[in-house]
N, C-alpha and C positions, 0 to 999 in steps of 0.2 A: 504494500500500500504506500503510495507516494504521500508525503506530507508537505504542505506549503508552509514554510517557516518564515516568520517576519520578526523584526526586532520589536520588543515590547512597546515602545512609544508609538509605533505605527499601527498597532493592532486594531484599534478602534476605527481608524480611517480606512484601512484596507477592508476591514470587516463590513463597513458600510457600503463600500464599492461592490464587494462580493454579494452583499445582501440585495443591492439594487439589481444586479444581474440575475440573482436567484429569483427575484420577483417576476422578471420577464419570463423565465422558464416556468416558474410556478403557475403563472397565469394560464399556461397551456394545459396544466395538469389538474388544478384544483377546482372544486365546484364554486359557483358564484359567491356563495357565502362561506367564508372560511373562519375557523377559530384562530385566535391570535395569541401570541405572547405579548403582553402589554408592556412594551419596552420602557415607556416613561414612568411606569410604576414599579419596574424591576430594579434591582440593585446589583451592580458589578456583573452584569450580563450583557453580552454583545451579540448581534446577529452574525451568522456565519453561513456559508454555502452548505448545501446538502452533501455530506461526505459520501453518500451512497452513489453519487453521480459525478464526482469530481474530487480534486485533491482536498485533504483535510487541512483546515486552518488551525494553527497552534497558537497558544498564548500562555505567557508566564504570569499574567496579571489579571485575567478575566475568565470567567466561565463563558462558554460560547453555546449558542443554541440555534436551531432552525425548525421550521414547520415541515412536517412530513405529510403523508396523504390525509385528506380530510373527508368527512362525510361517509365513512365506511360503515356499511351495515354488515355485521358478522353473520355469515350463513347459518351458524349454529344458534344464533341468538344469545351467545354467551362469550365471555372473555376471561382467560386465565391470567392472573396477575400475581406478583410476589408480595410478600408481607414486608412492610417497611423495615429496613435495616437488618433483614435476614437474607442478605444478598447471596450467600453461599448455598442457600436452599433453593434448588430449582425443581424439587420434587413435590414439596408440600405447598402447592399453589392454591390461592383462593379463586373462586369462580364468581364473576359478576354476571348476574342474569340481566340481559339488556333488552330482551324483546326485539323490537325493530328500531331501537334508538341508533342514531348515527354517531360514530366514534371518530374523533379527530386525534391525530398523533403528533407529538413534538419530541425532538431529540435535544437533550441538554448534555453537554460534555465538557471535560477538562483534558486537554492534550497539551503538554508543555512544548513550547517552541524550541527551548534549549534543552537537549538531552544530556544526561550524565553529569549534571552539576548539583545533584542532591535533590531531596524531597522538598516540594513546595506545597504550602497549605493555602487554600482560598476559601472565602465565604461569599455567598451570594443569596439573593432572594429573587424568585421568579413569580410573576403574576400572570395568570392565564385569564382569558376573557370568559371561559366557561368552567363549569364544575369539573373537578378532577375525579376520574373514575378509578384509576389505578396506575401501577408502575411495573416495568420490568427493567433489569439492570445487569444482564448477562448476555454475552454474545450468542450463546446457544439458544436463548429465548428470543433474541432479536431474529435469529434465523427462522424461528417458528412463526413469528408475526410479520416478517418482511413481505411475504406474498400479498398481504393486505395493505401495509403501511409504507413499504419501500420496494415496490415490485420491480423485478428485473434490474437489480443494481448493476451498474457498469464499471464501478471503480473500486468497490470494497472487496478485499480478498480474504474474508473470514478470519480476522485476527482473533486472538484469545485475550479478551479483557472483560473485566467485571468490576463493579463496585465491591469494596472489601468489608468484611466483618472483623470485629475485634479478634476473633479466633484465627484469623488468617495470618497473623504475624506482623501485620501492619495496622496503622490506626484505622478505626472505624470511619467509613465514609457515611456521614450522617445525613439523612434527609428528614426534615421536620415539617410536618403539615401545620401551617400557621392558620389557614382558613380553608374553606372548600375550594378556593381558587388560587392559593398561594403556598409556595414551599420555600424553606430555607435549606441551603446546602452548605455543608462544612466538609470539604474534600481535600485529600492529600494526593499528590501525584509525583512520580519520579520518572517513569519512562513509558509505561503503557497508557492506554486511554481509559479514563473514567467516563462512563456514559450511562444515561438514564432516559428511557423512553417513557414519556408521560402521556396517558390517555385522558382525554376530556370529552365532554359531550354537551352539545347545545340543546339537546332534547330532554323532555321529562323522562326520568328513569324510574324503574321499580325501586322500592325502598331497599331491597336486598343489594342493589348495586351501589348504594350510597354508604355502605358500612365503612368505607375508607375514611369518611368524615364523621359519621354518626358514632362510631366506636371511639373516636378521639385518638387513634393510634399515633403516637409520637407527636400529635398536635394538640393533645388535651392540655387543659390548664393544670391537670393533676392526673396521676395514675392511681386508681383504686386497687389496693391489694387485699382481696377478700380471702381469708382463711376459712376453710370448711372442715370442722372436726370437733374432737372432744378435748380432754384435759391436756394431752401432750401437744395440742395446738395452741391452747391459751396459757399454759403454765409459764410463769416468769414474764407474762405479757409478750410472748414470742412474736405475735404479729407486729406489735409496736416496735420492738427492738430490731426486727428485720427491716421494717420500713425506715427506721432511723439510719441503719447501716447502709442501705442502698439508695437513700434519698438523692435525687438528681443524677443517679448513676445507672439506672436501668438500661440494659442493652436494647430492649425493645422500645422503650419510651425515654430516650435521653433528655436530660435538662428539664425535667419536671419533678415537682414534689410527689412523694409517695404517701398515700393516705391509707392507713391500716384499718381493717375491720374483721370481725369474725362472726360466723353463724354456726349454730349447731346445738349439741346436747352432750353433756358430760357422760362418759362411760359407754357411748353408743357408737356402733359402726355407722358411717354416714349413709349406708344403704337404706337405713330405716326411714330416711326422709321421703322415700318413694312408696312407703306403705300406704294403703288407702286410708284417708282421713287422719294421717299422722299430724298431730298438733302439739307434741311434747317438746317443742323447742325451748331452750333455756336462754338463748341469746341470739341477737342478730336479725330477727324478723319482727314485723309488725303483727298485731293481733289479727288472726285470720289469714295471714300471709304464709305461703310455703316457700321453701328454698327455691323451687323452680320459678315461682312468682317473682322472687327477689331478682333472680338472674334476668328474667325477661323485662322487668321494669327498670332496674338500675343499670344493667349492662356494664358490670365492672370490667376493667381492662385486664386484670390478672386474677385468676381464681386458684388458690392453693388447695388441692384436694389431698386429704390425709389418707394415704394408701398404706394399709397396715399389714405387716407380714402375717400375723395370726388370723386376721379376718379373711385374707385371701386364701389361707389354708383351711378355712371352714369354721373357725371359732364363731359362736353366736349366729351361725347360719343354720336355719332349720333343715337345710338339705345336707349340711356337713361337708359341702364341696368347695365353698368359696365362690361359687358361680354367681350368687346374688351380689356379692361385693364387686366382682368384675363387671356384671351387667349394669350396676348402678354407676360405677365410675365412667363406663362408656357412654351412658345416657347423659351424665353431667358434662362430659367433654363436648358432646354434640350441642347441648343447650348453651354452653358457654360460648362456643364459636358462632352459633346462630346469632348471638347478641353482639358479635364483633370482638369478643374477648379471647383470651388464650388460657388454657388450663396449665397448671404447674403441679407436678407430682411431689409430695412430701413423703419420702420413704421412711416409714416408722417401723421399729422393731428393736427393742432394747435388750432382748435375750441373747444368749450365747450359743444356743443349740442348733441342731440340724433343721429344726422347724423354721427358725428365722432365716437360715440360709436358703432353704427351698422357697420360703415366702418372698424373699428378695428377688429370686429368679422369676417367680410368677409375676411380681410387680413389673419387672423389666419387660417381660413379654407383653404385659398389658400396655406398657408405654409404647412399645413398637406398634401394637394393634391400633392405638389411638393417636399415632404420629406426634408424640409428646416431644417438645423442643426445650422445655424448661423442667429439669429434674433435679431435685435437691436430694442427694444420696446420703441422707443422715445415717440410716441403719448400716449401710456399707462402710461408712467412715468409722462408726462405732466398732464394727467387727475388726477393722484394721488396728484400732487402738487397743482393743482387747488382746489381740495377738502380739503386738509389739511392746505395749506399755501396760501390763496388767497392774502396775502400781498406781496408775492414774484412776481415780474414782470418778466415773462419769455419772454415777447416781449417788444420792445421799444414803447412808446406811439405814436411815429410818424410812426411806421411800423408794421402793422397788418398782414403782409405776411410772414416775415422771423423770425427765432429765434432771440431773443435779447441776451444780454450778458449771462444772467443766463440760458436762454433756450439753448443756444449753449453749455454752460458748462455741463448741464444735458445731452444733446445729446452725447457729447464726452464720458461722464461717461457710458452711455448705450452701446456705441460701445466698450468701454474698456471691459465691462463685457461680451458682446457677443463674442468678438474676442479672448480674453485671457481666458475666463471662470474663472476669478478671480475677487475678489472684488476690485472696484476702490477706496475704502475708504482710504484716505491718500496717494494716489498714483498719483494724477494729480496735475500739477502746478496750484497754486491759482492765478497767474498772467498770462494772456494769450492774444494772438493776436485776435483782433476783427476788424470788418469793421464799419464805421460810418453809422448811420441810418438817413434817411431824409437829405442826403447830397445835399445842394442846388447847382444848376448849376450857374456857374459864369455869372454875368450880364454885368459888366463893362470890358473895355479893360484891366484895371489893374488886375482885378480878373482873367481874362482869361490868362493873361501873367503869373501870379503867379502860376496858376494851371499847365500850360504847363511846367514851370520851375521845379515844384515839381515832375511831372510825368517823365520829362527828367532825373532828378537826381535819380529816383527810380531804384534800381537794383533788379529785380525779381530773385527768386531762381529757381531751375530746374522745380519745379512744377508750379510756377506762370508764368514762361516764356512761357508755352504752352497754357495759357489762352488768350482770346482776350484782346487787349490793352485797350478796353473800360472799362475793370475791373480795370485797373491800377490806375484809379482815386481814387477808394476806398482803394486799397492796399497801395498806396503811402502816405496815411495819417499816416501810421505807428502807429496805435493806439493799446493800450492794455487796458484790464479791470482786476480788482482785485476783488475776492470774499472773504469775511471774512471767518474765519475758521469754525464758527458754521454753516453758510449757506452752505459752501462747503461740510461739512460732511453730512448735511441733504440731499443735492442733490445727493451726491455719494451713500448714503445709499438707497435712493429711487431707483436709477438706478439699484443697485445690487439686491435689493429685488424684484423689478419688473421683472428683467431678470430671476432670479431664479424661480419665480412663473411661468412665461411663458415657460421657458425651461422645467420645470417639466411637465407642462400640455402638451407641444408639444411632448415630448418623450413618454408620456403615450398614447397619441393618435396614434403616429406613430407605437408604439409597437402593439396596438390593431388592427390597420387597415392594417398593412403591414406584 
């Protein structure tokens, strides 16, 4: 592929000349009414010629863009698009149901004019005249959609380029949805081309085609992190502590605050929420509301499903098989995605036996079946610590049900890795909030009065205020724990390496099976 290289100061002038020529050619190809990139409302973006039909224009200082084919009616009535900032995933596509709506295509790209002089980072904002429908950002996906949006290219010779994820070994090429018609780009480039095909439509679209905006993915003012589960989900205010750790750092929703919440019932498998007329929730739903109602109405961005080794092995399952747990998780994943969100697996199992080992393997297979991309391997990390450092107490001697202080710290580190796709080593506070274990109930009148006064003086934050007051007894103790530097780094490293191994295995299986 030939590249037209120009010195940076001349880029905008030459780009305008190329754009003028491109408009003459485009007038012969495009329908009378064409969608536009609104140049005067865009920031650090310049027009460029269509590189499918001529030399590619490079720039070290600006993002470049051009309009592709317009007014395309997809023969199937649908369009496959990628999930924002999951650019390495070309298998788990989202489907936009379009009906007969006309689709317009635009190419936005960053190609350095000067090669071999190091990595350059650019930021830009692009305003489109019509509503955004979706994106693709990989050359293999361009090849799939070229017959409609860049037919019969004469100049491009199938290069290998794509936007990058954090896990690719280079900085994440972030695309942030600022409004239904506007995106922000934060891209780095060294030698290859970073390119993004943006689909828009001037027509009215079915509601399902607008999930890219309705779900708020990367463009939301906040990302809601909804935990679903029992006491190992709420103990130590785990949702709040995870949200604090990953605030503004989510891989899927970068640069937004994370708001924690929890729904469920203590001591129960989350499968029971599907039981007919189930209404025994203890936290997280309004009166008369079900968990599925909450998903459909509130449409949270990330939903953490507590997948438990003993439950998938058949404990508390009338059939004794674990099939009800599997079926419920699968139903929840579908409902979460129907609302534009994404499920997260919270792998739970604090025991040391073969039952937990087999349960973890079943949870992994369930993740493959449901195309899970965010998996917090807490039980797997515990198993490694049990084997390597049996001297570390992950549970309190008086509490064999819930994570202890070190177990909680390890779990937060696992969630940090899963949700940010970055190493937690050195990035978590070594002093952190905990609940007491084995808290005795007050027996005397004086003890009861002291507890009542302590709880009355307690001022819960926004997350804690939505939980039952019965939990305020633990919260109001205002306890913290501190982990020493050596132990912290060990647990953080275990979390990171465990997540890396599982994520690699999961992606390999997903690629093979889907």
